[in-house]
N, C-alpha and C positions, 0 to 999 in steps of 0.2 A: 601698414602700408597696402597700399592698391593694388589688387590683380595686375601680375606681373603681363598677362596677356595686351592690357594698354600701351606698352613699351613695344609690341612685336609691330611693326611697321608691316601691313600685310596688303598684296596687291596681285594683280595679273600677268602673268609675264607673257610679252606680249609672243606671235608665232611656235607657243609651247609645244603644239600635237609636234610640226617638223623636227625642234630640237630632238623630243623624247624619240622620234623615227629615228632620226642621224645617229642619234648615241647609243642607242641600241643595236644598230646595224653595224656601228665604224669603230667604237673602240674594243681596243683589246683588253679587256677585261680579265682581272687576277682573281686567285685566291689565295690567302697569307693563313699563315699557321702563326699562332701567337703562344709563348709560353706563363703560364700564369700558376703558380703556384707549384713550381716545378713540373709541370707537365703541359705538353704540346695539346692544342686545339686549332681545328679549325673555324678559320672568322665567319660565321652565318650571313655572309652575304660576300660580293665579289666587289673589286674596288679597283679605281682606277685612279690617275692624276693625268695635271698639266700646268702650267705656268711659265714665267721667266725663264728664260734658258739658265741655269745652274742655281735657282734656289730650292731650297732644300728644305721641307717639313719633315719634321722627325716626331713622330708617338708610337708608342709600344714597343720600341726600342728601335723601330724599324723606319729608316733613313727613305723619303720619299723624294727622290733630286728629278727635279723637270727640265723637257729639252724644248720648251716652247706651246703652242696654243695652236688645238683647229682652229678655220675659219666661226664654225659653229659655237664652238666657247670662247673663242675672240667677240662674238658677237653679243652673247648674253653677258659677259665684263661687260663688255661698253654700255651697254642697258642696262647694269645694275649700278654703275658708276653712275652714272647721267642722271639716276633716279635716284639713289641714297647719298649721294655727293661723299662718295668713297672711293678708296683705291683700293684693288685686287691685284697680287701678284701670282695667285699661287691658288689652284682649286682641285678638292679631292672628291671625286665622283663613285658614289658608293650604288652600287645594284642588288636591288632587294628580288630575289627571282619571282617570288611569294610571299604568302604571310608567315611563314616559317623563317623568312630571312626574318635579322633583327639586327637592334644595334642598343648595349646595354647603357646602363646608368652611368653617366662619364660629364665632364666640363673639357671645352675648348679652351682652357687656359694656359696653355702654353707657355714657360716665358717669352720663347721667340714670335708668338704671333702679337699686333696691335688689331685696336678698333675691335667692331662686331663682326659676328660671321652672317654672312649673306648666306640665305639656307633657300635653294630653289627646289620646290618638289614636282615632279614629273612621273606620269604613269597610274598607278593603282592610289585611290583613298588612304591612308593611312593614319595610324593615331601618334600622336606627337606626346610625349609625355613631359612634364618637368615641374620643378620643385620651386618653390617662393622662397625666401627670407628667413620665412617664420616655419619652414619645414614643411607646409603643404602643399599636396601633390595636385596636381591639374592636367588636363589632356583635351588637345583640339585635334579635330578631323583636320589635316591637312590635302586638301584639292589637287588637281592635275593644274600646273601651272600657278601656282602659289607659289609666294617667294615669301619668306622672314626673315628679318636681324634677330639674331638670337646673341643676348650679351655669353661673352666669354665667359663667365665664370658662373652661369647659371650651370643647374643641374642638367638632366633631359635624358629620353630616351628614346628609342623607336622601338615598340614592346611588337611581339610575335601576335598576327590576326588570326585567326582559324576563320573559313570561309572566304579568303584573297586568294586568287589565283593567279591575279595578273601583276606583272611589273611593276616595278619602281623603280625610279633614278632621282638621286639628290645628290644635288651641286650643293657641295662647300665651298664656296670664296671665302677667304683668307686673305688678309696681309704677312708676309710671313718678313722678318725682321735679316 
């Protein structure tokens, strides 16, 4: 199989600086706790979500019910839909405050999702790791404003990075049935 990165459509989001600053200031970031193997753990990042009113996205046994779009997120969604010829009705926002905030290995293959996930990286450059169909692991550095499409069944993670003191926001746009 060819390198999976060839399947990533990568481009820069127009106005990324303004989007990043707006989201840092206006989003009501939340900390979540997950139960894994009988123990509760704080999620090592902050989250928020938006989407079409009433759309519910469930992961890690937590329901996230959307109640609308801010004008900034609606504009980003519109840009993605035009460029990628896709539709999105939900966005999961992840706020990585520094390099010690992370996301473990996972896939975005919940049964209620359709299409690919459009991922927008804002702020600090961070390493994105993924595993191809042969089990080989690869890394790419995601830059401020970079947009990639992630196949739903692709195992991936955002590992911790020492010496990263700046925040990063990831916008993960999805279509939820």
